[in-house]
N, C-alpha and C positions, 0 to 999 in steps of 0.2 A: 538549025532551028532546038528539035530533041536536043540533041547533041547537048549545045548549052545549055535546055531547062533541066536535064539529068544532070546536069554538074550543080546547077544550084541545087536542088533538088539533097543530091548526095550530101552537099556541105550544108545546108539546112538539118538535115540532120546527124550529123556529126560533132555539131553544134550543141544540139539540143539534149545528146546523150555525155557531153563534157560536161556543161553546164548541172545536168541531174546530179552526174557526177560529185562535182563541186557539193552541193546542197548536200546530198547525204551525207559527207567525208565534213561540213559541218554541225551538221545535225548532229551527228556519232559525237562528234568533239564535245556539243553541248551536253549532249548525255553521260558521257561519259568524265567529267570533272565532277572533282568532288572539295567537300570542305572540309579541311582536319579541323577537328574543334577540341575541345576539353569538357567535359560532362559531371554532370553531379547525382551521382543515384539520392532521390528520391525516399525518406524512410518513415517512420512514423516516432516522434519522441517528446517525452516531458518539455514543459513550454508555458510556461511565467510573464504573465501582461505586466507589465512594469508602472508603476508609478512614482516620477520624481516629486519633490517638494522640498524646500527652504525648512532647515531646522534649526534650531535654537542650541546652542551647547551649554550646559549647566554643572557647576561643581557637585558634588554628589550633598558636601555640605560648604554650608558660606553662609557671614554673618556679621554686622557691622559692629563694632564693640564702641557702645558709648558710656560716657562717663555717668553711673549709674547713684551718683550724689556728686553733689558741689564741694569743691575744694582743691589744694593745692598739691600738686606733683612730686612725691617725696625720693621716690624710688622710679626706675622703667628697668625691666629686669629682661628686656628683650631687644632685639636686631631686628632693621625693616628686613622683611622676605626670610626671615627662622622660621625653622620647622620647630614644633611645639607641643607637646604630649600634652591631653586634656587633663586639667587642674592645675597646671603649672602656672605663676603666679605673675603677670603680664604688667602690670601698674600698679603702683600702691600709692592711694592719696592721702590726704592727712588724715589720718583718725588718732592722733592724739591726744584731743579731747575726751571721744569718745572711750579711751580705755580709763582713760584719769577717771571720768565719773564712773566708770564701770568699779573702778576698786573702790570708791566710796556708796554704790549702792550695794556693794556684795556683805561689805561690812555691815552695811543697817541692814540687809537683811538676813544674815545670821545671829544679828541681835535680834529680829524680831523675829525668828524664828525659834530661838531658846524663847523667850517673853509669850508666845503663842505656846508652845506645849508646856510652859510652868502655868499658866492659866487655865489651863484643861484638866492640867493632875489637878490645882484646887478647888477646883466644881467641881470635881466626886466630893470632894471631905469641906463643898460649902464655902469655900477660901473666896470665893469670886461666881460673878453673877457667868449666863449664857450669853447677854451682850457684851460684857469685855471679852470673850474668848471670839463673839463673833466681830468682832472689831481689830483683835488682834490676828485673826486669820486673815481680815479681809485686807491688813495692811504688807503684810505676808504676799498678800496674789498681787497687791501692786505694785512692790518690789520687784516679785519676780517678772513679772510682766514688763518693767521699767530695765530690769537687765536685759530678757530677749531679744526686745528694741536697738539695746545698742552693742552686742552680740552683731545684730543682724546690718547695722551698722558699719560696724567695724568690718565685717566680712565684704561690704560692699565697698567699702574702701580702696579694698586688694584685690584685685578684674584682677580672675585667673579665666588660664580658656576653658569653651564651655567640650570641644572637641580635639581631639589631636589633626594640627593641619598646619599651614604655611602661611604668615602673619604679613600683613602687605606692610604700609608707611604709613608715618606717623608725622603731624607737623608744631609739635609743640615737644621741649624741650624740660628736663627737669628745672623743679620751681615755677611751671607756668600753673596757673589757677584758671583749670577747666569748672562750668556749670554743668547741670545736668545736662545729661540730653548731648554733652559735644561728642564731636567723636573721635577716640582712640587710637583706631587701625580694621581693619578688615581682616577676617581669617578664615582661610579658603581649605578643604578638605579637598583636595582634586588628583585623588587616587584612581578614582572612580567620577566618569562623567553620566551624567543625564541629557538624555536628547529627546530633546520637545519637540514636535512636529502637529501639524494639522490635517487631514483630508477630510471631503467631501461627505457627508452621510449619503451618497450614494454608494459610498467604498468601504460601507462600516460591516460588510460581513469578510470582508477583507483582512481585518484588523480581529485578532486575536492576543488573547495572554500569552508567554510565551513565544508568539511566535517570531523568526528573526526575519531583519531588514539590513539592509548594506546602508554604511554610511560612507560619505565622499567627504574626507578630507583632505584637504592640502595636497587631491592628484591622489592620497589613498584611499582605499578600499575596506571600509573595515568593517565587521560584525555587531551589531549592538542588536539585543531581544526583548520584547515589550512586555513591559510589568501593570504599566497601569492606562487605561483607556477609561476618556469623560466621561461620568455616565447621562448625561445630557448634552441635548446637540446645543451650539450657541445660536440664540434666536437672529442674531444679523450678520452672522455669516455662515448660519447653516452647515460649519464645517463642526467637525469630533477632533477637540484633545488629545493626543498619543503619548506615552512617555514610555523610553527605551532606558536598558542601561547597556554603556557600552563596555564593548568585551577586548580589554587591553591589556598586553602582558608586562611584564618587567620592565621591559625596554623599547615600550610605546610612552608617548606621551602626549597629551594632545590639551594645551588651554583653552580654559572656561569662552564661550565668549566669540571663539573661533568660525568662521565660514561656514556651513555644511549644508551639504541632501541628503537627502534618505531618498532611496530606492526603495518602495516599500512590493513586493511579487504582490499582482490580483489575479482574480479569475485562470487558476492552474487548469490545464490541459493535458493531459497523459497519450495522448493519441493526434499531436499537432504532426502538420506538414511542414517544415522549414526550408526552405532554400534561399541559398547566397542573392542576397541583396542585386550583384552585377548581374544576375540569370531573366532578371526580370528587363523588358523592353517595355518603359511606359510610353503613354501617348495621349493626345488632348479627352480621349473618350473610354479607353480603355486601357488594362496593363494584361501582357500576355507574353509568354515565357513560350519559346521554343522544346518539341519532342523528338527522342532520338524514338524511331520505328521502322525496324527493320532497312535500314542502312541511309535512311530517308528524315531531313526535318519536317515535322509535323507543329504547326504553329495554332497555338490555343490559347481564348482571353481566359485572365483568370479572376477572382476576387480575393484578395488581400485583406488580413488583418494586422494587429500589430507587427511592434517589428523589433531588433535588438540593432545592435552597435556594426553584423556583419550580415544577419540572415532575416527573413520577411514569411509573416504563418500564411501560409496561402490559404484558400478559407474553399476554392471550389476551383474546378477547371483542370487539379492533375489527381494521381492517385498514387499511392505505394509503392514502388516500385520502381514506376515510370523512371528514365533516365533522362535528363533535362541539357539541355548546351548551356553554357556557362562565357564562354568565349566566342570569336566569329560571329555574332550577334550584327554588326551592323552588314555583313553579307551575305547569310543567312536568306534565305529564303524557301515560303513555304511549300512542301515536294523535293526539294533541291537534294540530292544524294553528298551524305556526308561523312567520312573516315571519322572513326573516336580514338580517345585515349581510351586508358583505364576509369573508369569510372572511378568520380573521390568521393 
């Protein structure tokens, strides 16, 4: 019986030693397991938060040209969509009756002017009275005023471009009769484009004359410079109207009325800590990152600010110079051994 007891004890001891050895090996394997990850070194850098708002693109100058007087269209001097220069005649309305009347008034004015000068000379020698001189002068003034009015009508009947630009469409032909105020065509100067947008009064300190903004048009990002700010806040919307001028090159063209968005930088920060968005592990209650600390991953809870397209501003939780993990975030655990590539 003693031999059997000793044999059982010996076997139990051997199994115990073997089991301990296996546990230590497993524990050792766990401790030596490492995760290979990519990282990002946090540095201080300039950061502008951005406000995105819709914008209205307008031509630098645009006007609807209306018939200034009533009359028949005698001549049309433009083609639809044509580029014209300032002062170029666009349409001539019937001005023949005014021109004919002006000839008669001119002749009468010339005769009255001579009569006035004659009576003025006779007044010095007693050949006429002051009353006669005054009446002659009054007639000269009346005729002169009539001449000026006729010339104004003639000028109005010949419609000219008030500035250089591109003409629009027309819906009439030569011989048509236009009433005063009827639309002739539109004229647009679109070499320079104005950008109108509005911002909430809370951002009034972020808008300044000569400040640059980004205008996104059809997927292209174009620069614009603020040149005018409304002096008051709209009482209904509590918004401030801002106007900028789009900076276009010779090869760029943007049509007024095109849908656009304005990206306005606000709250500039010189020492912001920006990290790639993929480095942040979100949860319902908190946001975390993993910091590389002496060969191990250290979990940190962070507070986030505004974002860009690929980075996020970290307000608290990390410091400049620290290295954070950007890959392996689904497998990493706090305190896990990690091996890293060179920080990006």
